[in-house]
TORFINU-409670 format. One record per residue: x, y, z of N, C-alpha, C in turn; residue number from 0. Coordinates in Angstrom, 3 decimals. Example, Ala and Ser with C-alpha at 12.3 -4.5 7.8 and 13.67 -1.06 7.14 Angstrom:
// residues 2
{nX: 13.190	nY: -5.690	nZ: 7.800	caX: 12.300	caY: -4.500	caZ: 7.800	cX: 13.200	cY: -3.300	cZ: 7.800	resi: 0};
{nX: 12.850	nY: -2.250	nZ: 7.080	caX: 13.670	caY: -1.060	caZ: 7.140	cX: 12.900	cY: 0.030	cZ: 7.870	resi: 1};
END
This chain:
// residues 77
{nX: 0.885	nY: -1.129	nZ: -0.101	caX: -0.055	caY: -0.054	caZ: 0.032	cX: 0.904	cY: 1.303	cZ: -0.133	resi: 0};
{nX: 0.363	nY: 2.239	nZ: -0.740	caX: 1.455	caY: 3.281	caZ: -0.774	cX: 1.225	cY: 4.179	cZ: 0.552	resi: 1};
{nX: 1.974	nY: 5.152	nZ: 0.868	caX: 2.014	caY: 5.931	caZ: 2.076	cX: 0.615	cY: 6.655	cZ: 2.145	resi: 2};
{nX: 0.598	nY: 7.556	nZ: 0.919	caX: -0.689	caY: 8.330	caZ: 0.931	cX: -1.946	cY: 7.495	cZ: 1.070	resi: 3};
{nX: -2.115	nY: 6.514	nZ: 0.721	caX: -3.050	caY: 5.489	caZ: 0.797	cX: -3.431	cY: 4.926	cZ: 2.430	resi: 4};
{nX: -2.381	nY: 4.856	nZ: 2.887	caX: -2.269	caY: 4.758	caZ: 4.432	cX: -2.900	cY: 5.849	cZ: 5.243	resi: 5};
{nX: -2.360	nY: 6.943	nZ: 5.070	caX: -2.853	caY: 8.138	caZ: 5.752	cX: -4.467	cY: 8.423	cZ: 5.428	resi: 6};
{nX: -4.678	nY: 8.293	nZ: 4.255	caX: -5.942	caY: 8.443	caZ: 3.699	cX: -6.908	cY: 7.367	cZ: 4.286	resi: 7};
{nX: -6.582	nY: 6.231	nZ: 4.406	caX: -7.615	caY: 5.161	caZ: 4.883	cX: -7.858	cY: 5.709	cZ: 6.602	resi: 8};
{nX: -6.780	nY: 6.396	nZ: 7.061	caX: -6.954	caY: 6.590	caZ: 8.438	cX: -7.966	cY: 7.640	cZ: 8.423	resi: 9};
{nX: -7.714	nY: 8.709	nZ: 7.772	caX: -8.762	caY: 10.071	caZ: 7.611	cX: -10.212	cY: 9.406	cZ: 7.216	resi: 10};
{nX: -10.394	nY: 8.392	nZ: 6.367	caX: -11.678	caY: 8.138	caZ: 5.821	cX: -12.102	cY: 7.093	cZ: 7.074	resi: 11};
{nX: -11.333	nY: 6.503	nZ: 7.631	caX: -11.919	caY: 5.530	caZ: 8.772	cX: -12.558	cY: 6.281	cZ: 10.341	resi: 12};
{nX: -11.825	nY: 7.542	nZ: 10.197	caX: -12.473	caY: 8.682	caZ: 11.330	cX: -13.462	cY: 9.613	cZ: 10.918	resi: 13};
{nX: -13.786	nY: 9.196	nZ: 9.623	caX: -14.710	caY: 9.890	caZ: 8.893	cX: -14.527	cY: 11.647	cZ: 8.793	resi: 14};
{nX: -13.145	nY: 11.629	nZ: 8.786	caX: -12.893	caY: 13.238	caZ: 8.337	cX: -13.091	cY: 13.429	cZ: 6.724	resi: 15};
{nX: -12.980	nY: 12.341	nZ: 5.995	caX: -13.206	caY: 12.298	caZ: 4.465	cX: -14.160	cY: 11.086	cZ: 4.312	resi: 16};
{nX: -15.032	nY: 11.284	nZ: 3.194	caX: -15.619	caY: 10.211	caZ: 2.838	cX: -15.179	cY: 9.221	cZ: 1.565	resi: 17};
{nX: -14.173	nY: 9.976	nZ: 0.984	caX: -13.862	caY: 9.491	caZ: -0.326	cX: -12.217	cY: 9.535	cZ: -0.443	resi: 18};
{nX: -11.632	nY: 8.134	nZ: -0.382	caX: -10.257	caY: 8.172	caZ: -0.688	cX: -9.408	cY: 9.083	cZ: -1.596	resi: 19};
{nX: -10.088	nY: 9.236	nZ: -2.747	caX: -9.121	caY: 10.219	caZ: -3.761	cX: -9.228	cY: 11.722	cZ: -3.309	resi: 20};
{nX: -10.277	nY: 12.142	nZ: -2.438	caX: -10.325	caY: 13.316	caZ: -1.880	cX: -9.081	cY: 13.465	cZ: -0.610	resi: 21};
{nX: -9.148	nY: 12.335	nZ: 0.376	caX: -8.275	caY: 12.490	caZ: 1.282	cX: -6.872	cY: 12.465	cZ: 0.740	resi: 22};
{nX: -6.691	nY: 11.733	nZ: -0.525	caX: -5.338	caY: 11.473	caZ: -0.815	cX: -4.756	cY: 12.958	cZ: -1.442	resi: 23};
{nX: -5.640	nY: 13.411	nZ: -2.028	caX: -5.353	caY: 14.924	caZ: -2.624	cX: -5.032	cY: 15.806	cZ: -1.459	resi: 24};
{nX: -5.601	nY: 16.067	nZ: -0.393	caX: -5.301	caY: 16.742	caZ: 0.723	cX: -4.185	cY: 16.418	cZ: 1.203	resi: 25};
{nX: -3.688	nY: 15.260	nZ: 1.529	caX: -2.517	caY: 15.009	caZ: 1.954	cX: -1.362	cY: 15.319	cZ: 1.135	resi: 26};
{nX: -1.567	nY: 15.021	nZ: -0.087	caX: -0.560	caY: 15.507	caZ: -1.219	cX: -0.206	cY: 17.025	cZ: -1.119	resi: 27};
{nX: -1.377	nY: 17.784	nZ: -0.987	caX: -1.270	caY: 19.167	caZ: -0.414	cX: -0.472	cY: 19.568	cZ: 0.755	resi: 28};
{nX: -1.128	nY: 18.936	nZ: 1.688	caX: -0.313	caY: 18.895	caZ: 2.971	cX: 1.207	cY: 18.743	cZ: 2.735	resi: 29};
{nX: 1.569	nY: 17.570	nZ: 2.175	caX: 2.847	caY: 17.435	caZ: 2.036	cX: 3.595	cY: 18.377	cZ: 1.185	resi: 30};
{nX: 2.952	nY: 18.929	nZ: 0.077	caX: 3.650	caY: 19.709	caZ: -0.901	cX: 3.841	cY: 20.995	cZ: 0.150	resi: 31};
{nX: 2.744	nY: 21.552	nZ: 0.820	caX: 2.924	caY: 22.851	caZ: 1.619	cX: 4.082	cY: 22.837	cZ: 2.784	resi: 32};
{nX: 4.115	nY: 21.452	nZ: 3.178	caX: 4.916	caY: 21.239	caZ: 4.560	cX: 6.653	cY: 21.026	cZ: 3.971	resi: 33};
{nX: 6.418	nY: 20.404	nZ: 3.190	caX: 8.109	caY: 19.700	caZ: 2.620	cX: 8.326	cY: 20.099	cZ: 1.281	resi: 34};
{nX: 8.199	nY: 21.286	nZ: 0.586	caX: 8.313	caY: 21.526	caZ: -0.470	cX: 9.712	cY: 21.297	cZ: -1.113	resi: 35};
{nX: 10.485	nY: 21.346	nZ: -0.286	caX: 12.012	caY: 20.876	caZ: -0.882	cX: 12.374	cY: 19.572	cZ: -1.259	resi: 36};
{nX: 11.250	nY: 18.674	nZ: -0.834	caX: 11.094	caY: 17.166	caZ: -1.106	cX: 10.051	cY: 16.728	cZ: -2.100	resi: 37};
{nX: 10.306	nY: 15.744	nZ: -2.806	caX: 9.417	caY: 14.976	caZ: -3.728	cX: 8.166	cY: 14.529	cZ: -3.211	resi: 38};
{nX: 7.019	nY: 14.609	nZ: -3.435	caX: 5.968	caY: 13.777	caZ: -2.849	cX: 6.066	cY: 12.367	cZ: -3.525	resi: 39};
{nX: 6.255	nY: 12.192	nZ: -4.763	caX: 6.465	caY: 11.001	caZ: -5.596	cX: 7.431	cY: 10.267	cZ: -4.999	resi: 40};
{nX: 8.573	nY: 10.630	nZ: -4.572	caX: 9.857	caY: 9.967	caZ: -4.028	cX: 9.224	cY: 9.397	cZ: -2.699	resi: 41};
{nX: 8.673	nY: 10.374	nZ: -2.030	caX: 8.242	caY: 10.172	caZ: -0.407	cX: 7.033	cY: 8.866	cZ: -0.592	resi: 42};
{nX: 6.402	nY: 8.876	nZ: -1.508	caX: 5.217	caY: 8.126	caZ: -1.435	cX: 5.355	cY: 6.650	cZ: -2.272	resi: 43};
{nX: 6.169	nY: 5.850	nZ: -1.480	caX: 6.485	caY: 4.705	caZ: -1.822	cX: 5.595	cY: 3.242	cZ: -1.166	resi: 44};
{nX: 5.846	nY: 2.218	nZ: -1.638	caX: 4.906	caY: 1.075	caZ: -0.869	cX: 5.413	cY: 0.918	cZ: 0.118	resi: 45};
{nX: 4.567	nY: 0.432	nZ: 1.230	caX: 4.953	caY: 0.031	caZ: 2.567	cX: 4.059	cY: -1.432	cZ: 2.694	resi: 46};
{nX: 4.896	nY: -2.175	nZ: 3.259	caX: 4.319	caY: -3.702	caZ: 3.437	cX: 3.196	cY: -3.760	cZ: 4.149	resi: 47};
{nX: 2.350	nY: -4.678	nZ: 3.688	caX: 0.614	caY: -4.671	caZ: 4.250	cX: 0.492	cY: -4.734	cZ: 5.816	resi: 48};
{nX: 1.676	nY: -5.369	nZ: 6.516	caX: 1.928	caY: -5.774	caZ: 7.708	cX: 2.073	cY: -4.239	cZ: 8.602	resi: 49};
{nX: 3.007	nY: -3.179	nZ: 7.828	caX: 3.104	caY: -2.040	caZ: 8.578	cX: 1.976	cY: -1.130	cZ: 8.413	resi: 50};
{nX: 1.338	nY: -1.151	nZ: 7.221	caX: 0.341	caY: -0.280	caZ: 6.967	cX: -0.760	cY: -0.516	cZ: 7.908	resi: 51};
{nX: -1.204	nY: -2.032	nZ: 8.259	caX: -2.191	caY: -2.294	caZ: 8.981	cX: -1.710	cY: -1.760	cZ: 10.530	resi: 52};
{nX: -0.594	nY: -1.782	nZ: 10.643	caX: -0.315	caY: -1.476	caZ: 11.960	cX: -0.604	cY: 0.013	cZ: 12.343	resi: 53};
{nX: -0.294	nY: 0.790	nZ: 11.498	caX: -0.769	caY: 2.343	caZ: 11.357	cX: -2.012	cY: 2.567	cZ: 11.364	resi: 54};
{nX: -2.416	nY: 1.846	nZ: 10.639	caX: -3.965	caY: 2.194	caZ: 10.425	cX: -4.731	cY: 1.634	cZ: 11.756	resi: 55};
{nX: -4.431	nY: 0.729	nZ: 12.397	caX: -4.999	caY: 0.269	caZ: 13.581	cX: -4.707	cY: 1.291	cZ: 14.648	resi: 56};
{nX: -3.476	nY: 1.527	nZ: 14.825	caX: -3.009	caY: 2.461	caZ: 15.908	cX: -3.673	cY: 3.847	cZ: 15.809	resi: 57};
{nX: -3.976	nY: 4.347	nZ: 14.564	caX: -4.422	caY: 5.618	caZ: 14.418	cX: -5.996	cY: 5.384	cZ: 14.734	resi: 58};
{nX: -6.451	nY: 4.446	nZ: 14.678	caX: -7.991	caY: 4.097	caZ: 14.922	cX: -8.440	cY: 4.448	cZ: 16.186	resi: 59};
{nX: -7.405	nY: 4.046	nZ: 17.088	caX: -7.387	caY: 4.429	caZ: 18.604	cX: -7.175	cY: 5.909	cZ: 18.812	resi: 60};
{nX: -6.767	nY: 6.678	nZ: 17.999	caX: -6.296	caY: 8.128	caZ: 18.323	cX: -7.644	cY: 8.825	cZ: 18.180	resi: 61};
{nX: -7.524	nY: 10.086	nZ: 19.218	caX: -8.758	caY: 10.960	caZ: 18.818	cX: -8.614	cY: 12.267	cZ: 17.862	resi: 62};
{nX: -7.433	nY: 12.189	nZ: 17.329	caX: -7.479	caY: 12.967	caZ: 16.244	cX: -6.219	cY: 12.237	cZ: 15.132	resi: 63};
{nX: -6.539	nY: 12.594	nZ: 13.885	caX: -5.169	caY: 12.194	caZ: 13.019	cX: -4.251	cY: 13.386	cZ: 12.535	resi: 64};
{nX: -3.031	nY: 13.098	nZ: 12.745	caX: -2.102	caY: 14.125	caZ: 12.708	cX: -1.293	cY: 13.708	cZ: 11.258	resi: 65};
{nX: -1.983	nY: 14.469	nZ: 10.298	caX: -1.274	caY: 14.041	caZ: 8.957	cX: 0.190	cY: 14.424	cZ: 8.528	resi: 66};
{nX: 0.616	nY: 15.337	nZ: 9.445	caX: 2.003	caY: 15.740	caZ: 9.364	cX: 3.183	cY: 15.043	cZ: 10.027	resi: 67};
{nX: 2.307	nY: 14.238	nZ: 11.316	caX: 3.167	caY: 13.157	caZ: 11.855	cX: 3.263	cY: 12.054	cZ: 11.305	resi: 68};
{nX: 2.186	nY: 11.685	nZ: 10.681	caX: 2.087	caY: 10.210	caZ: 9.898	cX: 2.900	cY: 10.498	cZ: 8.891	resi: 69};
{nX: 3.080	nY: 11.669	nZ: 8.156	caX: 4.125	caY: 11.811	caZ: 6.965	cX: 5.471	cY: 11.461	cZ: 7.455	resi: 70};
{nX: 5.611	nY: 11.830	nZ: 8.426	caX: 7.114	caY: 12.005	caZ: 9.073	cX: 7.398	cY: 10.475	cZ: 9.627	resi: 71};
{nX: 6.468	nY: 9.961	nZ: 10.155	caX: 6.635	caY: 8.500	caZ: 10.655	cX: 6.569	cY: 7.680	cZ: 9.497	resi: 72};
{nX: 6.040	nY: 7.813	nZ: 8.366	caX: 6.172	caY: 6.901	caZ: 7.407	cX: 7.624	cY: 7.121	cZ: 6.506	resi: 73};
{nX: 8.288	nY: 8.489	nZ: 6.720	caX: 9.222	caY: 8.795	caZ: 5.700	cX: 10.234	cY: 7.693	cZ: 5.627	resi: 74};
{nX: 10.588	nY: 6.867	nZ: 6.415	caX: 11.892	caY: 6.088	caZ: 6.090	cX: 11.143	cY: 4.696	cZ: 5.927	resi: 75};
{nX: 10.101	nY: 4.322	nZ: 5.607	caX: 9.559	caY: 3.064	caZ: 5.452	cX: 9.609	cY: 2.696	cZ: 4.063	resi: 76};
END
């Protein structure tokens, strides 16, 4: 699963967005605004299903989805 899809799934699961593509577009905008010196395409690599599911499950327990924190967390996966 791509990194953007992991974060988007978290946002959809917590009902912040209802559509994955809208969530992914929002995440890409946040990435580009926050990390303009980096490439979104280079960051947005595949993550193992196990790692993806762990992040999604952990965020499901959170009261708030922190997109920038998740971008940072997934940076080196």
